[in-house]
C-alpha positions as a printed NumPy array, in Angstrom:
array([[ 73.921,  82.261,  46.285],
       [ 71.717,  79.017,  46.153],
       [ 68.574,  79.165,  44.109],
       [ 65.205,  79.557,  45.524],
       [ 64.092,  75.862,  44.55 ],
       [ 67.003,  74.364,  46.037],
       [ 67.224,  76.626,  49.412],
       [ 63.748,  75.337,  49.828],
       [ 64.476,  72.053,  49.329],
       [ 67.082,  71.933,  51.746],
       [ 65.459,  73.69 ,  54.365],
       [ 62.605,  71.505,  54.285],
       [ 64.643,  67.997,  54.867],
       [ 63.533,  65.902,  57.335],
       [ 65.674,  64.921,  60.118],
       [ 67.437,  61.498,  59.516],
       [ 66.604,  58.833,  62.188],
       [ 69.577,  57.241,  63.87 ],
       [ 71.468,  53.746,  63.087],
       [ 70.58 ,  52.652,  67.036],
       [ 66.705,  53.278,  66.142],
       [ 66.681,  51.395,  62.984],
       [ 68.833,  48.224,  64.86 ],
       [ 66.068,  48.746,  67.591],
       [ 63.489,  47.789,  65.081],
       [ 61.571,  51.367,  66.169],
       [ 61.373,  52.37 ,  62.393],
       [ 58.112,  52.234,  60.842],
       [ 57.611,  52.53 ,  57.072],
       [ 56.471,  56.087,  56.959],
       [ 59.576,  57.253,  58.929],
       [ 61.949,  55.246,  56.603],
       [ 60.55 ,  57.382,  53.433],
       [ 62.625,  60.027,  55.516],
       [ 66.117,  58.475,  55.607],
       [ 67.493,  59.499,  52.579],
       [ 71.315,  59.744,  53.99 ],
       [ 70.607,  56.614,  56.088],
       [ 73.579,  53.586,  55.555],
       [ 74.818,  55.451,  52.482],
       [ 78.335,  54.155,  53.412],
       [ 77.846,  50.818,  54.5  ],
       [ 76.465,  49.129,  51.119],
       [ 78.529,  46.381,  49.291],
       [ 81.104,  47.736,  47.201],
       [ 79.456,  46.484,  44.31 ],
       [ 76.414,  47.971,  44.939],
       [ 74.951,  50.858,  43.031],
       [ 75.184,  53.784,  45.288],
       [ 72.141,  55.305,  46.569],
       [ 71.481,  58.843,  45.74 ],
       [ 71.345,  60.829,  49.158],
       [ 70.362,  63.668,  50.594],
       [ 67.501,  66.291,  49.102],
       [ 67.791,  64.737,  45.716],
       [ 65.255,  62.058,  45.985],
       [ 62.143,  63.471,  47.07 ],
       [ 59.819,  60.961,  48.218],
       [ 55.78 ,  61.211,  47.753],
       [ 53.969,  58.674,  49.594],
       [ 51.275,  56.954,  47.668],
       [ 47.735,  57.226,  48.525],
       [ 45.384,  54.276,  49.428],
       [ 42.165,  53.49 ,  47.517],
       [ 40.152,  51.736,  50.313],
       [ 37.952,  48.604,  49.538],
       [ 34.431,  49.137,  49.109],
       [ 32.978,  46.878,  51.565],
       [ 29.162,  45.717,  51.764],
       [ 27.453,  48.185,  53.943],
       [ 24.116,  47.577,  55.373],
       [ 23.264,  51.415,  54.597],
       [ 24.151,  51.164,  50.926],
       [ 22.109,  49.247,  48.985],
       [ 24.249,  46.874,  45.813],
       [ 22.897,  49.176,  43.2  ],
       [ 25.114,  52.328,  45.08 ],
       [ 27.756,  50.374,  46.007],
       [ 28.107,  49.332,  42.002],
       [ 27.628,  52.635,  41.223],
       [ 30.344,  53.886,  43.447],
       [ 32.983,  51.726,  42.355],
       [ 31.887,  52.538,  38.701],
       [ 32.793,  55.905,  39.441],
       [ 36.309,  55.306,  41.304],
       [ 37.138,  53.152,  38.38 ],
       [ 36.106,  55.841,  36.021],
       [ 38.351,  58.739,  38.046],
       [ 40.931,  56.188,  37.855],
       [ 40.865,  56.038,  34.316],
       [ 41.072,  59.589,  33.518],
       [ 43.919,  60.001,  35.822],
       [ 45.611,  57.398,  33.639],
       [ 44.566,  59.345,  30.512],
       [ 46.383,  62.565,  31.872],
       [ 49.312,  60.974,  32.837],
       [ 49.67 ,  58.994,  29.478],
       [ 49.587,  62.384,  27.898],
       [ 52.532,  63.859,  29.887],
       [ 54.64 ,  61.09 ,  29.964],
       [ 58.115,  61.551,  28.714],
       [ 61.024,  60.548,  31.163],
       [ 60.685,  56.493,  30.79 ],
       [ 61.112,  54.291,  27.985],
       [ 57.463,  52.763,  27.464],
       [ 55.824,  53.065,  24.239],
       [ 52.104,  53.961,  25.098],
       [ 51.205,  53.68 ,  21.314],
       [ 49.116,  50.398,  21.222],
       [ 45.732,  49.032,  21.004],
       [ 45.063,  45.648,  22.135],
       [ 41.11 ,  46.183,  21.794],
       [ 40.805,  42.373,  19.651],
       [ 42.485,  40.848,  22.726],
       [ 39.901,  42.158,  25.436],
       [ 38.511,  39.428,  25.85 ],
       [ 41.572,  37.18 ,  27.11 ],
       [ 40.797,  38.951,  30.826],
       [ 38.282,  36.282,  31.164],
       [ 40.787,  33.383,  31.38 ],
       [ 43.593,  32.658,  33.799],
       [ 46.128,  32.55 ,  31.209],
       [ 49.141,  30.769,  33.01 ],
       [ 52.515,  29.742,  31.382],
       [ 54.085,  27.763,  34.167],
       [ 57.258,  26.269,  33.245],
       [ 59.263,  25.522,  30.356],
       [ 57.921,  27.371,  27.378],
       [ 59.03 ,  24.301,  25.279],
       [ 57.174,  21.595,  27.253],
       [ 53.522,  21.493,  27.921],
       [ 52.763,  20.948,  31.716],
       [ 49.184,  19.542,  32.93 ],
       [ 47.973,  22.985,  32.958],
       [ 45.87 ,  23.69 ,  29.97 ],
       [ 45.187,  27.107,  30.147],
       [ 48.147,  28.373,  28.594],
       [ 49.452,  30.411,  25.602],
       [ 52.839,  28.515,  24.804],
       [ 52.162,  28.388,  20.839],
       [ 52.269,  32.422,  21.328],
       [ 55.388,  32.37 ,  23.338],
       [ 57.502,  30.202,  21.174],
       [ 56.029,  31.959,  18.233],
       [ 57.574,  35.034,  19.884],
       [ 60.79 ,  33.584,  21.127],
       [ 61.355,  32.278,  17.801],
       [ 61.052,  35.714,  16.157],
       [ 63.493,  36.863,  18.474],
       [ 66.308,  34.136,  17.694],
       [ 66.003,  35.177,  13.836],
       [ 66.548,  38.685,  15.062],
       [ 69.779,  37.492,  17.157],
       [ 70.422,  35.224,  14.462],
       [ 70.705,  32.033,  16.412],
       [ 69.252,  28.796,  15.254],
       [ 66.02 ,  27.499,  16.954],
       [ 67.701,  24.25 ,  18.019],
       [ 70.63 ,  26.05 ,  19.808],
       [ 68.65 ,  28.574,  21.871],
       [ 66.33 ,  28.376,  25.021],
       [ 64.303,  31.381,  26.447],
       [ 60.913,  32.604,  27.708],
       [ 59.075,  35.57 ,  28.11 ],
       [ 59.457,  37.385,  31.616],
       [ 57.579,  39.844,  33.772],
       [ 60.519,  42.562,  32.832],
       [ 63.745,  43.506,  31.671],
       [ 64.722,  43.287,  35.651],
       [ 64.092,  39.209,  35.297],
       [ 65.864,  39.155,  32.069],
       [ 69.139,  40.47 ,  33.644],
       [ 68.387,  38.169,  36.687],
       [ 68.223,  35.392,  34.639],
       [ 70.963,  36.086,  32.042],
       [ 73.275,  37.014,  34.961],
       [ 72.058,  33.479,  36.897],
       [ 73.099,  31.707,  34.003],
       [ 76.583,  33.03 ,  33.635],
       [ 77.171,  32.422,  37.535],
       [ 75.76 ,  28.902,  37.053],
       [ 78.246,  27.885,  34.36 ],
       [ 81.141,  30.134,  36.15 ],
       [ 80.514,  29.21 ,  39.956],
       [ 83.76 ,  31.382,  40.777],
       [ 83.624,  33.667,  37.774],
       [ 83.295,  37.806,  38.904],
       [ 80.954,  39.582,  37.491],
       [ 82.219,  43.225,  35.446],
       [ 79.58 ,  45.533,  34.765],
       [ 79.666,  49.734,  34.071],
       [ 78.876,  52.144,  36.754],
       [ 75.853,  53.304,  34.391],
       [ 74.396,  49.74 ,  34.05 ],
       [ 70.798,  49.167,  35.397],
       [ 70.497,  48.781,  39.33 ],
       [ 69.068,  45.412,  38.688],
       [ 72.504,  43.914,  37.456],
       [ 74.328,  45.05 ,  40.779],
       [ 70.931,  44.042,  42.577],
       [ 71.791,  40.389,  40.666],
       [ 75.179,  40.214,  42.221],
       [ 73.698,  40.694,  45.506],
       [ 71.356,  38.064,  45.309],
       [ 73.733,  35.717,  44.003],
       [ 76.326,  36.617,  46.407],
       [ 78.768,  37.406,  43.046],
       [ 81.857,  38.964,  43.505],
       [ 81.478,  41.912,  41.184],
       [ 83.795,  44.57 ,  39.876],
       [ 81.668,  48.207,  38.995],
       [ 83.799,  49.848,  35.728],
       [ 83.906,  53.595,  35.611],
       [ 82.59 ,  54.692,  32.312],
       [ 83.353,  57.573,  29.314],
       [ 81.75 ,  60.637,  29.738],
       [ 79.174,  58.947,  27.078],
       [ 78.345,  56.704,  29.601],
       [ 79.901,  53.866,  27.616],
       [ 82.292,  51.681,  29.696],
       [ 85.825,  52.534,  30.23 ],
       [ 87.394,  49.973,  28.05 ],
       [ 91.083,  50.509,  29.463],
       [ 89.686,  49.94 ,  33.281],
       [ 87.506,  46.816,  32.238],
       [ 91.091,  45.283,  30.879],
       [ 92.938,  46.274,  33.745],
       [ 90.153,  44.764,  36.025],
       [ 90.118,  41.526,  33.879],
       [ 93.915,  41.281,  34.071],
       [ 93.93 ,  41.746,  37.756],
       [ 91.44 ,  38.923,  38.207],
       [ 93.099,  36.608,  35.686],
       [ 92.747,  33.484,  37.8  ],
       [ 88.821,  33.386,  37.734],
       [ 86.173,  33.222,  34.744],
       [ 84.808,  37.086,  34.006],
       [ 80.931,  37.307,  33.707],
       [ 80.262,  40.321,  31.805],
       [ 77.089,  42.591,  31.507],
       [ 76.992,  44.436,  28.263],
       [ 74.854,  47.504,  27.773],
       [ 72.715,  48.004,  24.635],
       [ 71.777,  51.449,  25.939],
       [ 72.428,  52.454,  29.475],
       [ 69.512,  53.545,  31.633],
       [ 70.226,  57.322,  32.108],
       [ 72.256,  58.34 ,  28.657],
       [ 71.529,  55.805,  26.478],
       [ 75.177,  54.686,  26.013],
       [ 75.864,  51.252,  24.159],
       [ 79.114,  49.335,  25.058],
       [ 80.851,  48.102,  22.055],
       [ 80.417,  44.111,  21.878],
       [ 83.418,  43.917,  19.551],
       [ 85.587,  46.08 ,  21.621],
       [ 84.758,  44.123,  24.776],
       [ 85.592,  40.789,  23.03 ],
       [ 88.893,  42.269,  22.01 ],
       [ 89.759,  43.232,  25.464],
       [ 88.919,  39.937,  26.602],
       [ 91.285,  38.393,  23.856],
       [ 93.971,  40.946,  24.929],
       [ 93.437,  40.206,  28.922],
       [ 94.342,  36.369,  28.181],
       [ 90.407,  35.104,  28.222],
       [ 89.323,  32.242,  25.973],
       [ 85.708,  31.775,  25.058],
       [ 85.681,  28.833,  27.859],
       [ 86.635,  31.318,  30.324],
       [ 84.094,  33.809,  30.196],
       [ 80.101,  34.605,  29.85 ],
       [ 78.575,  37.81 ,  28.241],
       [ 75.003,  38.585,  28.931],
       [ 73.746,  41.815,  26.787],
       [ 71.175,  43.989,  28.493],
       [ 69.291,  45.367,  25.763],
       [ 66.11 ,  46.58 ,  27.506],
       [ 65.276,  48.983,  25.432],
       [ 67.779,  49.73 ,  22.791],
       [ 68.462,  46.206,  22.193],
       [ 65.093,  46.046,  19.884],
       [ 65.965,  49.241,  18.078],
       [ 69.73 ,  48.531,  17.401],
       [ 68.853,  45.628,  14.818],
       [ 67.059,  47.924,  12.633],
       [ 69.275,  51.084,  12.432],
       [ 70.542,  51.583,   8.878],
       [ 73.79 ,  53.02 ,  10.15 ],
       [ 76.846,  50.837,  10.964],
       [ 76.508,  49.684,  14.361],
       [ 77.985,  47.061,  16.637],
       [ 75.64 ,  44.651,  16.211],
       [ 74.325,  41.784,  19.033],
       [ 74.3  ,  38.257,  17.595],
       [ 74.771,  35.054,  18.749],
       [ 77.204,  34.425,  15.798],
       [ 79.504,  36.306,  18.243],
       [ 80.49 ,  34.48 ,  21.455],
       [ 77.73 ,  35.809,  23.888],
       [ 75.801,  34.019,  26.464],
       [ 72.407,  35.612,  26.784],
       [ 70.198,  38.891,  25.452],
       [ 67.489,  40.231,  27.206],
       [ 64.914,  43.002,  26.091],
       [ 61.646,  44.483,  28.281],
       [ 58.641,  43.523,  25.968],
       [ 56.611,  46.474,  27.337],
       [ 58.945,  49.162,  26.204],
       [ 59.613,  49.34 ,  22.556],
       [ 56.909,  47.072,  21.616],
       [ 54.367,  48.473,  23.971],
       [ 52.039,  46.003,  26.187],
       [ 49.35 ,  47.01 ,  28.699],
       [ 51.516,  44.859,  31.301],
       [ 55.077,  44.832,  32.053],
       [ 57.332,  41.662,  29.974],
       [ 60.605,  41.045,  28.308],
       [ 62.477,  38.228,  26.685],
       [ 65.187,  36.633,  27.381],
       [ 67.261,  34.319,  24.788],
       [ 70.543,  32.518,  25.999],
       [ 72.319,  29.085,  24.765],
       [ 70.752,  25.952,  25.127],
       [ 74.284,  24.544,  26.339],
       [ 74.117,  26.616,  28.69 ],
       [ 70.527,  26.756,  30.351],
       [ 71.282,  22.925,  31.064],
       [ 72.925,  24.435,  34.365],
       [ 70.036,  25.329,  36.198],
       [ 67.066,  23.032,  34.421],
       [ 65.218,  20.179,  36.395],
       [ 62.431,  18.343,  36.186],
       [ 58.936,  19.249,  37.885],
       [ 56.648,  16.261,  38.291],
       [ 54.098,  18.71 ,  39.751],
       [ 53.933,  20.33 ,  36.569],
       [ 54.968,  17.462,  34.573],
       [ 57.227,  20.084,  32.743],
       [ 61.076,  21.539,  33.274],
       [ 61.555,  24.523,  34.695],
       [ 64.593,  26.966,  34.177],
       [ 62.864,  30.326,  34.773],
       [ 63.084,  32.469,  37.707],
       [ 59.423,  32.643,  38.274],
       [ 56.792,  29.821,  38.746],
       [ 53.586,  30.999,  37.319],
       [ 54.143,  33.155,  34.037],
       [ 51.685,  35.664,  32.869],
       [ 50.117,  34.069,  29.941],
       [ 48.691,  37.188,  28.576],
       [ 51.913,  38.825,  27.896],
       [ 53.221,  36.353,  24.914],
       [ 49.711,  37.124,  23.173],
       [ 50.019,  40.76 ,  23.343],
       [ 53.804,  40.58 ,  22.153],
       [ 52.964,  38.31 ,  19.568],
       [ 49.848,  40.586,  18.039],
       [ 52.269,  43.284,  18.031],
       [ 55.006,  41.791,  16.202],
       [ 52.405,  39.84 ,  13.455],
       [ 50.249,  43.018,  13.145],
       [ 53.908,  45.094,  12.05 ],
       [ 56.689,  42.742,  11.274],
       [ 59.995,  43.465,  10.933],
       [ 59.508,  46.35 ,   8.685],
       [ 57.031,  48.066,  10.691],
       [ 59.398,  47.891,  13.48 ],
       [ 62.109,  49.476,  11.279],
       [ 59.794,  52.601,  11.013],
       [ 59.175,  53.085,  14.406],
       [ 63.132,  53.203,  14.98 ],
       [ 63.626,  55.789,  12.548],
       [ 60.878,  57.774,  13.917],
       [ 62.512,  57.652,  17.157],
       [ 65.516,  58.436,  15.997],
       [ 64.919,  61.471,  13.817],
       [ 62.201,  62.785,  16.447],
       [ 65.039,  62.51 ,  19.157],
       [ 67.466,  64.74 ,  16.849],
       [ 64.286,  66.832,  16.711],
       [ 63.84 ,  67.123,  20.64 ],
       [ 67.661,  68.105,  20.783],
       [ 67.76 ,  70.419,  18.494],
       [ 64.779,  72.496,  20.117],
       [ 66.115,  72.363,  23.344],
       [ 69.449,  74.136,  22.35 ],
       [ 67.609,  76.474,  20.456],
       [ 66.165,  77.597,  23.492],
       [ 69.544,  77.668,  25.093],
       [ 69.381,  74.564,  26.968],
       [ 72.378,  72.102,  27.014],
       [ 71.752,  68.486,  25.56 ],
       [ 73.386,  65.503,  24.935],
       [ 72.766,  62.754,  22.636],
       [ 74.681,  59.316,  22.049],
       [ 74.691,  58.16 ,  18.184],
       [ 73.044,  55.133,  18.772],
       [ 70.17 ,  56.325,  21.434],
       [ 66.746,  57.604,  21.356],
       [ 67.51 ,  59.281,  24.979],
       [ 67.952,  62.991,  25.   ],
       [ 69.952,  63.997,  27.743],
       [ 69.654,  67.662,  29.239],
       [ 69.897,  69.883,  32.386],
       [ 67.759,  68.735,  35.194],
       [ 64.902,  71.146,  35.654],
       [ 64.804,  73.122,  38.831],
       [ 61.005,  72.665,  39.467],
       [ 59.899,  69.523,  41.198],
       [ 56.396,  70.229,  40.059],
       [ 57.627,  70.311,  36.51 ],
       [ 59.688,  66.95 ,  36.976],
       [ 56.539,  65.401,  38.26 ],
       [ 54.116,  66.937,  35.706],
       [ 56.142,  65.097,  32.602],
       [ 57.377,  62.035,  34.977],
       [ 60.897,  62.788,  34.105],
       [ 63.96 ,  60.385,  34.968],
       [ 66.55 ,  62.579,  36.641],
       [ 70.097,  61.495,  38.422],
       [ 72.492,  63.904,  39.54 ],
       [ 72.145,  67.525,  37.501],
       [ 70.809,  65.954,  34.759],
       [ 67.568,  64.352,  33.295],
       [ 66.357,  62.867,  30.052],
       [ 63.574,  62.324,  27.78 ],
       [ 63.497,  58.809,  26.113],
       [ 61.709,  59.57 ,  22.332],
       [ 59.303,  56.185,  21.932],
       [ 56.959,  56.055,  19.166],
       [ 54.01 ,  57.558,  20.819],
       [ 55.956,  60.736,  21.205],
       [ 55.348,  63.094,  18.286],
       [ 56.62 ,  66.517,  17.527],
       [ 53.274,  68.404,  18.641],
       [ 54.072,  66.451,  22.148],
       [ 57.732,  67.593,  21.848],
       [ 56.87 ,  71.191,  20.822],
       [ 54.304,  71.259,  24.357],
       [ 57.309,  70.177,  26.345],
       [ 59.596,  72.17 ,  25.016],
       [ 57.374,  75.217,  25.774],
       [ 56.53 ,  74.01 ,  29.396],
       [ 60.143,  73.636,  30.235],
       [ 61.359,  77.012,  28.879],
       [ 58.136,  78.455,  31.122],
       [ 59.331,  76.858,  33.891],
       [ 62.733,  77.944,  33.88 ],
       [ 61.826,  81.542,  33.513],
       [ 59.394,  80.884,  36.873],
       [ 62.901,  79.648,  38.527],
       [ 64.776,  82.815,  37.118],
       [ 61.903,  85.378,  38.281],
       [ 61.905,  83.901,  41.773],
       [ 65.7  ,  83.895,  42.105],
       [ 65.439,  87.655,  40.72 ],
       [ 63.293,  88.554,  43.204],
       [ 64.761,  86.956,  46.362],
       [ 68.166,  88.599,  45.531],
       [ 65.813,  91.937,  45.388],
       [ 64.107,  90.984,  48.761],
       [ 67.52 ,  90.684,  50.406],
       [ 68.864,  93.681,  49.222],
       [ 65.852,  95.857,  50.416],
       [ 66.078,  94.114,  54.012],
       [ 69.92 ,  95.052,  53.941],
       [ 68.777,  98.704,  52.995],
       [ 66.467,  98.848,  55.743],
       [ 69.482,  97.686,  58.338],
       [ 71.323, 100.794,  57.047]])
């Protein structure tokens, strides 16, 4: 018998709109949000398959109206209304921050010293290494951060190029674009558990792509990768190597991938490797245990990480580092800027480099190492706590992502902002997550499971009573 939560969800499923209605242009945004199972089979073979049916629960965003001047409202009243709305929003942010567990964001930061920067429109448009005619920029901070990452990933300052991106997705888009521009007829290879932005890049660039199955841990299946490479031996390979997958935190073994390429007959002039290190790419260099290190001493083409994840920042941002010789394929002069540009965006957030520089300067390599050790230690604590409560879990050796059974209460998932996929959910243990917060989460989860069990038992009792009445 289905549990009451799943049963209620299936009964509440909205009707699916027909394809003819879509083709006729009759679909409005609010109606489109209900189209959970539309066109699932028609996606490109390299597209990340959407989850269909009642698994995705759409929650429509509300709109906060703009407070227009009104003759019946004085300016003082209007300002007070605006202040009240902002104050209410800040309380909401504080509550949501406290109950944040499912996404890899470090919410433990304090940029109070930098609040004055909001008075300036800081824009690093163009190449970070060549100043443009626009003088309100933070290139000196940006290049300082890039040099820090170049040392971390062991590439000489004269041999790399990079920039601070808007997010990890832009880093992936750029890294794969550099690969495509250097190997226009190359085929992209990525595991089925890669971040969705990797397959988004393949669609955007109209690239032929191979989605490689994974091992149970989420790591790419090296035998299947080799078979795909051998099958397409006539074309160059553009590979995405995951340094921590989105859901399970699995790390593809870069050394093993390089061995597979060699075994499949690919020389270094016939492949390009982009390393998606969104979260764990920042953490792995600081692990004390033996790990397959990401370094430009190996024949890789690019590495990208998110800045707002492990470092922590009030705005989404990231870092992409590639080899200078590769980026020349898409770099061009822009007279309007009096600079060069090989970035994806035009205008670029100039505040983000200052935030990253500030944290890296205050913590240094050793401070980052301490944060990594804390996260790894607390991830094991959470795993033990869940298992002691009878909840099945999984934690990869090189990961701070604890995977467990998907909670059946949607309200609980929403409260703790859990990331779910299929029948699993996860908590990403970040520097801001303390043992006390883990204790609060596990206690709440145990109570949630009890509520679901009691509801299911009552449902059985109700059906039994109804059956007795019919006798």
